[in-house]
SERO-4910 file (N, C-alpha, C, O; in steps of 0.05 Angstrom, whole numbers):
BEGIN
 pado doro    nc1    nc2    nc3   cac1   cac2   cac3    cc1    cc2    cc3    oc1    oc2    oc3
  Met    A   -612   1354  -1018   -604   1356   -992   -619   1344   -970   -612   1346   -947
  Ser    A   -641   1330   -977   -657   1310   -959   -652   1285   -955   -661   1269   -940
  Lys    A   -634   1283   -973   -624   1256   -977   -600   1250   -952   -581   1266   -956
  Ser    A   -596   1234   -930   -579   1225   -913   -553   1217   -925   -548   1193   -931
  Ile    A   -539   1233   -929   -512   1227   -940   -487   1209   -919   -483   1213   -895
  Gln    A   -475   1193   -934   -458   1173   -921   -434   1175   -940   -431   1166   -963
  Thr    A   -414   1192   -919   -394   1190   -937   -361   1182   -917   -339   1188   -925
  Gly    A   -369   1171   -896   -347   1155   -884   -339   1173   -873   -324   1162   -857
  Asn    A   -337   1197   -868   -329   1219   -853   -348   1238   -838   -363   1255   -846
  Ala    A   -344   1229   -810   -358   1246   -795   -368   1264   -782   -384   1262   -763
  Val    A   -357   1288   -795   -354   1314   -792   -367   1320   -809   -384   1337   -805
  Ile    A   -364   1308   -838   -374   1318   -860   -402   1315   -866   -415   1333   -877
  Glu    A   -415   1279   -856   -431   1278   -849   -458   1295   -829   -482   1297   -835
  Ala    A   -446   1302   -811   -456   1316   -793   -469   1346   -808   -492   1355   -809
  Ile    A   -448   1353   -818   -454   1380   -828   -476   1380   -855   -485   1401   -866
  Gln    A   -484   1353   -862   -483   1352   -884   -520   1339   -877   -541   1340   -890
  Asn    A   -513   1332   -858   -547   1311   -843   -561   1337   -822   -585   1342   -823
  Arg    A   -545   1350   -807   -556   1365   -791   -585   1377   -796   -584   1384   -820
  Arg    A   -607   1383   -787   -620   1392   -791   -637   1406   -770   -639   1397   -747
  Thr    A   -653   1432   -781   -674   1449   -753   -690   1420   -747   -695   1401   -762
  Val    A   -695   1423   -722   -718   1410   -712   -739   1429   -694   -732   1443   -675
  Lys    A   -759   1427   -702   -781   1456   -698   -797   1434   -673   -800   1444   -651
  Lys    A   -803   1414   -676   -821   1395   -659   -799   1376   -641   -783   1359   -647
  Phe    A   -808   1393   -605   -786   1371   -585   -804   1354   -579   -827   1353   -588
  Lys    A   -790   1337   -558   -791   1321   -534   -803   1340   -504   -791   1361   -501
  Lys    A   -820   1334   -489   -827   1345   -467   -800   1352   -453   -790   1373   -444
  Asp    A   -793   1320   -454   -764   1328   -428   -742   1344   -432   -732   1336   -453
  Ala    A   -729   1363   -424   -711   1379   -423   -686   1362   -427   -687   1337   -422
  Val    A   -661   1374   -435   -635   1367   -440   -629   1369   -421   -634   1390   -409
  Pro    A   -613   1347   -409   -604   1362   -378   -575   1380   -380   -561   1381   -400
  Thr    A   -572   1391   -362   -566   1424   -360   -538   1406   -362   -522   1412   -380
  Asp    A   -532   1389   -348   -489   1375   -348   -492   1370   -386   -471   1374   -399
  Lys    A   -510   1364   -397   -503   1353   -421   -510   1384   -437   -497   1387   -457
  Ile    A   -519   1395   -434   -513   1423   -448   -491   1434   -445   -481   1443   -466
  Ile    A   -476   1439   -420   -452   1449   -417   -436   1428   -425   -414   1437   -430
  Glu    A   -436   1404   -430   -421   1382   -442   -417   1401   -480   -397   1407   -492
  Leu    A   -445   1405   -485   -437   1410   -517   -431   1437   -511   -413   1437   -529
  Leu    A   -430   1459   -503   -419   1482   -495   -392   1477   -494   -380   1494   -507
  Asp    A   -377   1459   -482   -354   1448   -487   -339   1451   -502   -318   1464   -504
  Ala    A   -355   1432   -518   -341   1431   -550   -347   1455   -561   -327   1462   -574
  Ala    A   -364   1471   -562   -368   1497   -581   -358   1510   -583   -355   1522   -604
  Val    A   -343   1514   -550   -325   1540   -553   -297   1530   -563   -278   1546   -563
  Trp    A   -296   1513   -569   -274   1507   -590   -272   1524   -618   -253   1519   -634
  Ala    A   -292   1543   -625   -297   1555   -647   -273   1578   -653   -263   1590   -633
  Pro    A   -267   1583   -671   -240   1603   -675   -247   1625   -670   -270   1631   -676
  Asn    A   -234   1640   -658   -241   1670   -643   -212   1675   -640   -195   1662   -629
  His    A   -211   1703   -653   -182   1727   -662   -171   1732   -632   -184   1746   -617
  Lys    A   -150   1721   -624   -135   1732   -594   -149   1717   -569   -142   1722   -546
  Leu    A   -165   1701   -573   -180   1681   -548   -201   1700   -540   -211   1697   -518
  Arg    A   -207   1718   -556   -228   1744   -539   -253   1730   -527   -269   1744   -515
  Glu    A   -258   1697   -532   -286   1682   -526   -309   1713   -523   -314   1720   -500
  Pro    A   -318   1724   -538   -338   1744   -538   -372   1737   -535   -390   1753   -539
  Trp    A   -373   1710   -527   -398   1697   -526   -402   1694   -496   -385   1691   -478
  Arg    A   -426   1695   -492   -447   1693   -467   -467   1680   -467   -482   1682   -487
  Phe    A   -473   1662   -444   -502   1641   -448   -517   1653   -440   -512   1677   -435
  Leu    A   -541   1644   -437   -567   1645   -418   -583   1624   -428   -590   1616   -450
  Leu    A   -587   1615   -402   -609   1585   -406   -627   1584   -385   -624   1587   -361
  Phe    A   -659   1574   -406   -674   1578   -392   -689   1557   -382   -699   1546   -402
  Thr    A   -696   1545   -364   -715   1520   -372   -742   1520   -345   -746   1538   -328
  Gly    A   -758   1494   -349   -779   1508   -326   -790   1537   -325   -797   1547   -346
  Asp    A   -791   1548   -303   -808   1570   -298   -788   1597   -301   -794   1619   -291
  Gly    A   -764   1593   -315   -746   1608   -328   -761   1616   -356   -765   1639   -364
  Arg    A   -767   1592   -370   -780   1601   -395   -807   1621   -392   -812   1638   -408
  Lys    A   -819   1617   -376   -836   1633   -367   -833   1663   -371   -846   1680   -382
  Lys    A   -804   1662   -351   -800   1697   -345   -784   1705   -364   -769   1724   -358
  Leu    A   -783   1694   -389   -760   1696   -415   -797   1710   -426   -807   1731   -417
  Ala    A   -810   1693   -443   -830   1692   -445   -843   1726   -444   -849   1743   -461
  Gln    A   -843   1727   -410   -863   1753   -409   -837   1772   -418   -844   1790   -432
  Ala    A   -811   1771   -414   -790   1799   -420   -800   1801   -443   -803   1824   -452
  Ile    A   -806   1780   -458   -825   1779   -501   -842   1799   -492   -838   1823   -493
  Asp    A   -863   1787   -484   -884   1802   -489   -887   1830   -481   -904   1843   -493
  Ala    A   -867   1848   -455   -867   1867   -458   -852   1887   -478   -859   1909   -488
  Glu    A   -831   1872   -480   -815   1878   -505   -831   1887   -536   -828   1908   -549
  Met    A   -852   1854   -545   -860   1859   -567   -895   1862   -572   -909   1867   -592
  Gly    A   -900   1858   -548   -931   1848   -535   -935   1824   -543   -921   1808   -555
  Glu    A   -964   1822   -531   -980   1795   -519   -978   1772   -540   -973   1748   -538
  Asp    A   -986   1793   -564   -996   1762   -588   -973   1762   -607   -976   1764   -631
  Asn    A   -949   1760   -592   -932   1746   -608   -919   1715   -609   -912   1701   -589
  Lys    A   -918   1707   -636   -916   1680   -640   -888   1674   -623   -886   1651   -614
  Phe    A   -872   1689   -618   -844   1671   -609   -850   1666   -571   -844   1645   -560
  Ser    A   -859   1681   -561   -866   1679   -532   -880   1658   -525   -879   1649   -502
  Ala    A   -897   1648   -546   -922   1626   -544   -908   1594   -550   -915   1571   -545
  Asn    A   -888   1605   -563   -870   1573   -576   -840   1566   -554   -825   1546   -557
  Ile    A   -837   1588   -534   -816   1589   -516   -828   1570   -493   -816   1556   -477
  Lys    A   -851   1574   -497   -868   1564   -466   -875   1527   -477   -882   1508   -463
  Gln    A   -871   1529   -506   -880   1490   -513   -851   1483   -502   -850   1468   -483
  Val    A   -826   1491   -512   -795   1471   -516   -794   1476   -485   -802   1494   -470
  Pro    A   -776   1445   -480   -767   1439   -450   -749   1462   -442   -750   1470   -418
  Ala    A   -735   1471   -456   -712   1491   -454   -702   1510   -470   -706   1502   -493
  Ile    A   -690   1531   -471   -676   1553   -489   -661   1560   -489   -656   1557   -465
  Met    A   -640   1572   -500   -611   1571   -487   -606   1600   -510   -611   1599   -534
  Leu    A   -597   1621   -498   -591   1652   -510   -568   1658   -512   -558   1659   -490
  Val    A   -553   1663   -531   -529   1659   -540   -527   1697   -546   -543   1710   -558
  Val    A   -510   1705   -537   -501   1736   -527   -472   1736   -543   -456   1717   -541
  Leu    A   -469   1756   -556   -449   1771   -558   -439   1795   -547   -452   1816   -551
  Glu    A   -420   1796   -535   -405   1815   -524   -394   1842   -541   -369   1842   -542
  Glu    A   -404   1862   -552   -402   1875   -578   -371   1893   -562   -363   1898   -539
  Asp    A   -364   1896   -589   -339   1919   -589   -341   1934   -606   -342   1926   -629
  Pro    A   -342   1968   -599   -348   1982   -609   -331   1990   -632   -342   2009   -645
  Arg    A   -305   1981   -642   -288   1978   -659   -305   1955   -681   -313   1933   -674
  Gln    A   -307   1965   -704   -321   1952   -729   -307   1926   -732   -320   1906   -727
  Asn    A   -279   1925   -740   -261   1904   -740   -263   1878   -725   -267   1855   -733
  Ile    A   -259   1887   -702   -266   1868   -671   -286   1859   -681   -284   1838   -694
  Trp    A   -310   1872   -679   -340   1867   -683   -347   1845   -702   -358   1824   -701
  Asp    A   -337   1857   -717   -331   1824   -746   -324   1806   -731   -339   1787   -733
  Glu    A   -308   1802   -718   -290   1784   -716   -310   1758   -701   -319   1736   -707
  Asp    A   -309   1781   -676   -334   1776   -659   -355   1761   -667   -360   1737   -664
  Phe    A   -367   1779   -678   -386   1764   -700   -385   1735   -704   -398   1717   -694
  Ala    A   -372   1735   -716   -366   1710   -749   -357   1686   -715   -364   1663   -715
  Ala    A   -345   1694   -700   -330   1664   -681   -358   1668   -664   -356   1646   -654
  Val    A   -381   1679   -653   -398   1674   -640   -415   1662   -659   -432   1649   -646
  Ser    A   -419   1661   -679   -436   1645   -704   -421   1616   -704   -434   1596   -700
  Ala    A   -396   1616   -707   -380   1593   -711   -392   1577   -684   -410   1560   -683
  Leu    A   -385   1582   -675   -392   1568   -638   -422   1559   -642   -425   1534   -640
  Val    A   -443   1574   -646   -464   1560   -648   -470   1545   -670   -487   1528   -667
  Gln    A   -457   1548   -695   -460   1523   -714   -436   1493   -702   -436   1470   -711
  Asn    A   -422   1502   -687   -405   1480   -663   -428   1468   -655   -439   1446   -660
  Phe    A   -434   1490   -637   -460   1482   -614   -481   1456   -628   -481   1433   -620
  Leu    A   -500   1466   -652   -516   1453   -667   -502   1419   -677   -508   1395   -675
  Leu    A   -486   1432   -687   -469   1401   -699   -464   1380   -672   -475   1358   -673
  Ala    A   -450   1386   -652   -447   1375   -631   -472   1359   -614   -466   1338   -602
  Ala    A   -489   1366   -614   -519   1367   -610   -534   1345   -625   -550   1330   -615
  Trp    A   -529   1345   -648   -531   1328   -673   -530   1309   -666   -546   1294   -657
  Ser    A   -505   1307   -670   -477   1284   -661   -491   1266   -632   -483   1243   -630
  Glu    A   -512   1277   -608   -520   1268   -593   -544   1262   -596   -556   1254   -577
  Glu    A   -557   1264   -622   -587   1262   -623   -604   1273   -612   -625   1264   -602
  Ile    A   -593   1303   -612   -608   1331   -599   -612   1343   -617   -599   1345   -638
  Gly    A   -634   1353   -611   -658   1373   -632   -658   1399   -632   -677   1407   -618
  Thr    A   -644   1418   -642   -636   1441   -638   -656   1464   -666   -663   1458   -689
  Phe    A   -658   1487   -652   -664   1504   -675   -652   1532   -668   -657   1547   -649
  Trp    A   -635   1534   -687   -624   1561   -687   -642   1594   -701   -638   1606   -722
  Val    A   -656   1599   -683   -674   1627   -697   -658   1650   -681   -643   1649   -662
  Thr    A   -668   1674   -700   -660   1695   -703   -690   1711   -713   -699   1714   -736
  Lys    A   -698   1718   -690   -730   1737   -691   -728   1757   -677   -714   1761   -657
  Pro    A   -750   1779   -693   -750   1802   -681   -741   1811   -655   -727   1831   -655
  Phe    A   -747   1798   -626   -748   1801   -606   -706   1802   -604   -695   1819   -590
  Leu    A   -696   1788   -615   -660   1791   -615   -656   1821   -623   -635   1829   -612
  Tyr    A   -667   1838   -637   -667   1865   -648   -673   1887   -626   -665   1910   -630
  Ala    A   -687   1879   -603   -704   1901   -591   -686   1905   -569   -675   1889   -553
  Pro    A   -686   1941   -572   -668   1948   -553   -661   1942   -529   -639   1944   -518
  Asn    A   -689   1932   -518   -678   1934   -483   -688   1896   -478   -699   1887   -458
  Ser    A   -677   1877   -508   -680   1857   -498   -658   1838   -484   -658   1814   -481
  Val    A   -634   1861   -474   -612   1845   -463   -604   1870   -444   -604   1892   -454
  Asn    A   -596   1866   -414   -589   1887   -399   -564   1883   -407   -547   1865   -406
  Arg    A   -565   1912   -417   -532   1929   -420   -524   1941   -402   -502   1952   -407
  Ser    A   -537   1946   -371   -529   1952   -356   -508   1937   -337   -491   1947   -323
  Ala    A   -513   1910   -341   -498   1893   -329   -462   1899   -328   -444   1894   -312
  Ser    A   -463   1911   -356   -428   1911   -364   -428   1929   -384   -445   1933   -402
  Lys    A   -400   1942   -377   -392   1964   -389   -393   1969   -422   -399   1990   -434
  Arg    A   -382   1937   -434   -399   1934   -465   -420   1927   -467   -435   1919   -450
  Ala    A   -424   1929   -494   -456   1926   -500   -465   1899   -504   -447   1885   -515
  Lys    A   -484   1887   -500   -486   1866   -509   -504   1858   -539   -519   1876   -547
  Arg    A   -503   1835   -552   -529   1831   -575   -532   1801   -574   -514   1785   -569
  Leu    A   -556   1797   -579   -559   1770   -576   -561   1752   -603   -575   1759   -622
  Leu    A   -551   1736   -602   -543   1730   -634   -561   1700   -642   -569   1694   -665
  Ala    A   -562   1687   -624   -587   1654   -625   -596   1660   -597   -612   1645   -586
***
């Protein structure tokens, strides 16, 4: 898997060549570019077009506020919040949870497909990404559940 694969098929090449990037440039990707990538990513299959995803983008001082929230949840000595301060932008992908298990399963799969679409679209633009599922994502207070009647789960 470490070799660059050339098949003549751009989709297959993107899938096989995409890599996780953990060292980022200091410059943030422009918000307009992130929105463009999201516009492509939302073409992920989702049953009955529920579009169960929401996005939270943190740049600049917003990263510090996110790191503080993580520190409050996990303690100040966690590695995750320290890393947030080092990257130019971080986007959280939120799943709007449904209490019906079959709907939840479909929505979880749809949001996962959306994240993969985003990663592939970013890779095609030579933008590095890192899909992380850290313990913070499962912390009970990690998402403000009072903003909606539906529960939310951080997925990426």
